[in-house]
C-alpha positions in Angstrom: -52.9 8.0 89.7 -53.2 5.3 87.0 -55.1 7.8 84.8 -52.4 10.2 85.2 -49.8 7.6 84.2 -51.7 6.6 81.0 -52.9 9.9 79.8 -49.6 11.9 80.0 -49.1 13.7 76.7 -46.0 13.0 74.6 -43.0 15.2 75.1 -43.1 18.3 73.0 -41.2 17.9 69.7 -37.7 19.3 69.3 -35.4 19.5 66.3 -33.4 16.7 67.7 -36.3 14.4 68.2 -37.6 15.2 64.7 -34.2 14.4 63.2 -34.0 11.1 65.1 -37.4 10.1 64.0 -36.6 10.8 60.4 -33.4 8.8 60.6 -35.3 5.8 62.0 -37.8 6.1 59.1 -35.4 6.8 56.1 -32.2 5.0 57.2 -33.5 1.5 56.2 -34.6 2.9 52.8 -31.2 4.5 52.2 -29.5 1.3 53.2 -31.7 -0.7 50.9 -31.1 1.7 47.9 -27.3 1.5 48.6 -27.4 -2.3 48.6 -29.4 -2.3 45.4 -27.1 0.2 43.7 -24.0 -1.8 44.8 -25.5 -5.0 43.4 -26.4 -3.2 40.1 -22.8 -1.9 39.8 -21.3 -5.2 40.5 -23.4 -7.1 38.0 -23.3 -4.6 35.2 -21.4 -5.8 32.2 -17.8 -4.6 32.1 -16.8 -2.2 29.3 -14.7 -3.8 26.5 -11.0 -3.3 27.0 -9.2 -1.3 24.4 -5.7 -0.7 23.2 -4.3 2.9 23.5 -1.0 4.0 22.1 1.5 5.9 24.3 4.4 5.9 21.8 4.8 8.7 19.3 2.5 8.4 16.3 5.3 9.1 13.7 9.0 8.8 13.2 11.2 11.1 11.1 14.5 9.8 9.6 17.5 12.0 10.4 19.1 14.2 7.8 18.1 16.3 4.8 16.0 15.2 1.9 18.0 13.4 -0.9 18.9 15.3 -4.0 18.5 13.1 -7.0 20.5 13.6 -10.3 17.7 14.5 -12.7 18.4 15.1 -16.4 18.4 18.6 -17.8 15.3 18.2 -19.9 11.9 16.5 -19.8 10.2 15.3 -16.6 10.8 12.7 -13.9 9.2 11.2 -10.8 10.5 8.8 -8.2 8.7 6.8 -5.5 9.2 3.9 -3.2 6.4 1.4 -2.8 4.6 1.9 0.5 6.7 5.0 1.4 5.8 7.8 -1.0 7.5 10.2 -3.3 11.3 10.4 -3.2 11.6 13.2 -5.7 10.1 14.9 -8.8 11.5 16.9 -11.7 10.1 19.1 -14.4 6.5 20.2 -15.1 4.1 17.3 -14.9 2.2 18.0 -18.0 0.8 15.5 -20.5 3.3 14.5 -23.2 3.6 11.6 -25.7 5.1 8.5 -24.0 5.5 6.1 -26.9 5.6 2.3 -26.0 5.5 3.0 -22.3 1.8 2.9 -22.9 2.0 -0.9 -23.3 2.4 -1.1 -19.5 -1.3 -0.2 -19.3 -2.1 -2.7 -22.0 -0.4 -5.4 -20.0 -2.1 -4.2 -16.8 -5.6 -4.4 -18.3 -5.0 -7.8 -19.8 -3.8 -9.2 -16.5 -6.7 -7.7 -14.7 -9.1 -9.3 -17.1 -7.2 -12.5 -17.6 -5.0 -13.3 -14.6 -2.0 -15.6 -15.0 -1.5 -18.4 -12.5 2.1 -19.1 -11.3 4.1 -21.1 -13.8 1.3 -21.2 -16.3 1.2 -19.5 -19.7 -2.5 -18.7 -19.7 -5.0 -18.8 -22.6 -4.0 -19.5 -26.2 -4.7 -16.6 -28.5 -5.4 -17.1 -32.2 -3.0 -15.2 -34.4 -5.2 -13.3 -36.9 -4.3 -11.8 -40.3 -4.1 -8.3 -38.9 -1.3 -9.3 -36.5 0.7 -10.8 -39.3 0.1 -7.8 -41.6 1.1 -5.4 -38.7 4.3 -7.4 -38.2 5.5 -6.3 -41.6 5.4 -2.7 -40.5 8.8 -3.2 -39.1 10.0 -1.8 -42.4 8.1 1.4 -41.5 9.9 1.8 -38.2 7.5 0.1 -35.9 8.7 -2.4 -33.3 7.0 -5.7 -34.2 7.5 -9.5 -33.8 7.8 -10.8 -37.3 7.7 -14.5 -36.7 3.8 -14.8 -36.2 1.9 -16.8 -38.7 -1.8 -16.5 -39.4 -3.7 -19.4 -37.8 -1.1 -20.1 -35.2 -1.6 -19.6 -31.5 0.4 -17.6 -29.0 0.0 -17.9 -25.3 -1.0 -15.0 -23.1 2.3 -15.2 -21.4 4.3 -15.0 -24.7 2.0 -12.2 -26.0 2.8 -10.1 -22.9 6.4 -10.9 -23.2 6.3 -9.7 -26.8 4.9 -6.3 -25.9 7.0 -5.8 -22.8 10.5 -7.0 -24.0 10.8 -6.3 -27.8 7.8 -3.8 -27.6 5.8 -5.5 -30.4 3.1 -3.1 -31.6 1.4 -5.8 -33.6 1.0 -8.0 -30.6 -0.3 -5.1 -28.4 -3.1 -4.6 -31.0 -3.7 -8.4 -31.1 -4.1 -8.5 -27.3 -6.5 -5.6 -27.5 -8.7 -7.3 -30.1 -8.6 -10.6 -28.2 -9.6 -9.1 -24.9 -12.4 -6.9 -26.4 -13.9 -9.3 -28.9 -12.3 -7.5 -31.9 -13.2 -4.0 -30.8 -9.9 -2.2 -30.2 -11.7 1.1 -29.3 -13.4 -0.7 -26.5 -10.1 -1.9 -25.2 -8.7 1.6 -25.3 -11.7 2.7 -23.2 -10.7 0.0 -20.6 -7.2 1.5 -20.6 -8.6 5.0 -19.8 -11.0 3.6 -17.2 -8.2 1.9 -15.4 -6.2 5.2 -15.6 -9.0 7.0 -13.9 -9.3 4.4 -11.2 -5.6 4.8 -10.4 -5.8 8.5 -10.2 -3.9 9.1 -13.4 -5.7 12.4 -14.1 -3.2 13.7 -16.7 -3.2 10.6 -18.9 -5.1 9.8 -22.1 -4.7 6.6 -24.1 -5.8 6.5 -27.7 -4.2 3.2 -28.8 -2.9 0.0 -27.2 0.7 0.3 -28.5 1.6 3.9 -27.8 2.6 4.7 -31.3 -0.1 7.4 -31.6 1.4 10.7 -30.4 -2.1 11.5 -28.9 -1.5 8.9 -26.2 -0.1 11.1 -23.5 0.7 11.0 -19.8 3.1 12.4 -17.2 6.0 10.8 -15.2 3.9 11.0 -12.0 1.0 9.2 -13.6 3.1 6.5 -15.0 4.7 5.9 -11.6 1.2 5.5 -10.2 0.7 2.7 -12.7 4.1 1.3 -12.0 3.4 1.0 -8.3 0.5 -1.2 -9.2 2.6 -3.2 -11.6 5.2 -4.1 -9.0 2.3 -5.8 -7.1 1.9 -8.2 -10.2 4.6 -10.8 -9.8 3.5 -12.5 -13.0 4.3 -9.3 -15.0 7.6 -8.6 -13.1 8.7 -12.2 -14.0 8.5 -11.0 -17.6 9.8 -7.4 -17.4 13.0 -8.4 -15.5 14.1 -10.8 -18.2 17.0 -9.6 -20.4 15.6 -11.4 -23.3 12.7 -13.6 -24.5 12.5 -16.5 -26.9 9.4 -16.5 -29.0 7.4 -19.7 -30.0 9.5 -20.0 -33.2 12.7 -20.1 -31.3 13.8 -16.6 -32.1 15.4 -14.6 -29.2 14.5 -11.0 -28.6 16.4 -8.7 -26.4 14.9 -6.4 -23.7 15.2 -2.8 -24.9 15.4 -1.8 -21.2 19.2 -2.0 -20.8 18.9 -1.5 -17.0 17.8 -5.1 -16.7 19.2 -7.2 -15.0 21.7 -4.9 -13.4 21.6 -3.1 -10.0 18.4 -4.8 -9.0 16.4 -3.5 -12.0 13.2 -5.5 -12.7 11.7 -3.6 -15.6 9.3 -2.0 -16.5 8.9 -0.5 -20.0 10.7 1.6 -22.6 9.2 4.0 -25.1 10.6 6.0 -28.0 9.4 7.8 -31.0 10.5 11.0 -32.9 7.6 12.8 -31.3 7.9 11.4 -27.7 11.7 11.2 -27.5 13.2 8.6 -25.2 11.1 7.4 -22.2 11.4 4.8 -19.5 9.2 3.6 -16.7 11.5 1.5 -14.4 11.5 -0.4 -11.2 14.2 -1.9 -9.0 14.7 -3.8 -5.8 16.9 -2.9 -2.9 17.7 -5.0 0.1 17.5 -2.8 3.2 18.0 -4.6 6.5 15.8 -7.6 6.4 13.3 -6.2 3.9 13.2 -6.1 0.2 12.2 -2.7 -1.0 10.8 -1.7 -4.4 11.3 1.6 -6.1 9.5 2.9 -9.1 10.5 5.8 -11.3 9.9 7.4 -14.7 11.9 9.7 -16.9 10.2 11.1 -19.9 10.9 13.4 -22.8 14.6 12.8 -23.5 15.9 14.0 -26.9 19.6 13.5 -26.6 21.1 11.1 -29.2 20.3 8.2 -29.0 17.0 9.2 -27.5 16.3 5.8 -25.8 19.8 5.4 -24.5 19.7 8.9 -23.1 16.5 8.1 -21.2 17.9 4.9 -19.9 21.2 6.5 -18.7 19.3 9.2 -16.9 17.0 6.6 -15.3 20.0 4.6 -14.1 21.5 7.6 -12.3 18.2 8.4 -10.6 17.6 4.7 -9.7 21.0 4.1 -8.2 20.8 7.4 -6.2 17.4 6.4 -4.8 18.7 2.9 -3.8 21.6 4.6 -2.0 19.3 6.9 -0.2 17.2 4.1 1.3 18.2 3.3 4.9 16.8 1.7 8.0 16.5 2.8 11.5 15.3 1.3 14.9 12.0 3.1 15.6 11.1 1.0 18.7 13.3 -1.4 20.7 12.3 -4.7 22.1 10.7 -4.2 25.5 9.8 -0.6 25.0 6.4 0.4 26.3 4.3 1.5 23.3 0.8 1.6 24.8 -1.6 0.1 27.3 -4.8 -1.9 27.7 -7.5 0.4 29.1 -10.1 -1.7 31.0 -12.5 1.2 30.8 -12.6 1.7 34.6 -9.4 3.6 35.0 -7.1 0.5 34.9 -4.1 0.7 32.5 -1.9 -2.4 31.8 1.3 -1.5 29.8 2.1 -3.3 26.5 5.6 -3.7 25.1 7.1 -4.4 21.6 8.2 -8.1 21.4 11.0 -7.3 19.0 13.0 -4.3 17.6 11.0 -2.4 14.9 13.3 -1.6 12.0 11.7 0.9 9.6 12.8 1.8 6.1 13.0 5.2 4.5 15.3 8.0 3.6 16.6 11.2 5.3 13.7 13.6 6.2 11.0 11.0 5.6 8.2 10.8 8.2 6.4 7.5 8.6 3.4 6.6 10.7 3.3 4.4 13.8 0.1 2.7 14.7 -1.1 0.3 17.5 -4.0 -2.0 16.8 -5.6 -5.3 18.1 -4.8 -7.0 14.9 -8.5 -7.9 14.4 -8.6 -10.1 17.6 -10.7 -9.5 20.6 -8.8 -8.2 23.7 -9.1 -10.5 26.7 -10.5 -9.3 30.0 -7.6 -11.1 31.9 -4.4 -12.5 30.7 -0.9 -13.4 31.9 2.2 -11.2 31.3 3.7 -11.9 28.0 0.4 -12.6 26.2 0.3 -11.0 22.8 -2.6 -8.6 22.5 -2.0 -6.5 19.5 0.3 -5.3 16.7 2.5 -2.3 16.3 2.6 -1.2 12.6 5.3 1.2 11.3 4.9 2.6 7.8 2.4 2.0 5.0 1.7 -0.5 2.2 4.5 -2.7 0.9 7.1 -1.2 3.2 5.3 -1.5 6.5 6.8 -3.4 9.3 4.6 -5.2 11.9 5.6 -6.4 15.3 3.4 -8.1 18.0 2.9 -6.3 21.3 2.5 -8.2 24.6 1.4 -7.4 28.1 4.2 -6.1 30.4 2.4 -7.5 33.5 -0.7 -9.6 34.2 -4.0 -8.1 32.9 -6.5 -8.4 35.8 -10.2 -7.8 36.0 -11.3 -4.5 37.5 -11.6 -4.7 41.3 -14.8 -4.2 43.4 -13.9 -0.6 44.2 -13.5 0.3 40.5 -16.9 -1.4 39.7 -18.7 0.4 42.6 -17.4 3.8 41.7 -17.7 3.7 38.0 -19.9 6.4 36.3 -21.9 6.1 33.1 
């Protein structure tokens, strides 16, 4: 009987018994793998949070595009700093620009020899050529006649001499001073600067603009003007109605727009070949911002030629100033985006103030959301500033901080366990 008890064969296998046996073998392994996987998921580094924008990426001002009162001849171009082109007129083909060329002369000089605030800069030796050129006033050239050989003139006064009474002799003196006496080398610098600014239809052949082979377009000159208005040291000169030279003689600014209607310069130019020309800039207070507009009117031959160009420029300038307006693009508290924790969690962010943008009817401006160069936190309290909303471009852009609408919390265990990738 005992033998019978100990030698009974095992029950025959069945599908159920086989399945149970496999469960007993593999279940602990599966449980172990699940635990390992859960631990790995929980200890893996969290993805970096990022800002995402939910607001519209652009804003268009209501109304039709402004119509500017352009003259009947020549060419013109009008732009607003940081906003773009307001209007254009005539064929943008290279034509003689006269002393408007001195704008590039001043630009190159200040790039090579920056002026510090309230300082007059380097002292420049007045050479014989500058004095001899000064006598060309009798030949119809604009010159400063009070220079004496052996004297010195400051960089500031030399720039004032070329931008206010449009002194050809001082323009050439500055070119020689900057280039070690090689005027041709300075003209090359002028053309190199023009290329850098995208002035593809401009050629300079002299630093004064007297040569009719110095040619440009209204569009190209506005490109230069938009860089000039970023030079406060030069605008401090061009917005003056007059300048007193070192001898005590006062010279009036040929740009009669200054100092009226917010005009701040920039440069006149007139010859028989070029006609009357003006590159101009003006300020306009719009809302809480100070806007700068830049325009050019070239090729005016009505009598007097320069007066005709100035009058036409004034009409365009004032019309552009009137066209500028502001609008509330985003209101304080509006949700403009969210912080994405990378695991499916979204925490809304809101504008901390009204965003007032500047433009003109029909203009479309960009709206962007960024972190402002700061690293986004993984957790933070509601109201914490986490980025910047930027409306517009360049000098006219408006920036407002954005803040968390509610607490930013770390991803939960469920999000960590179920993440993929």
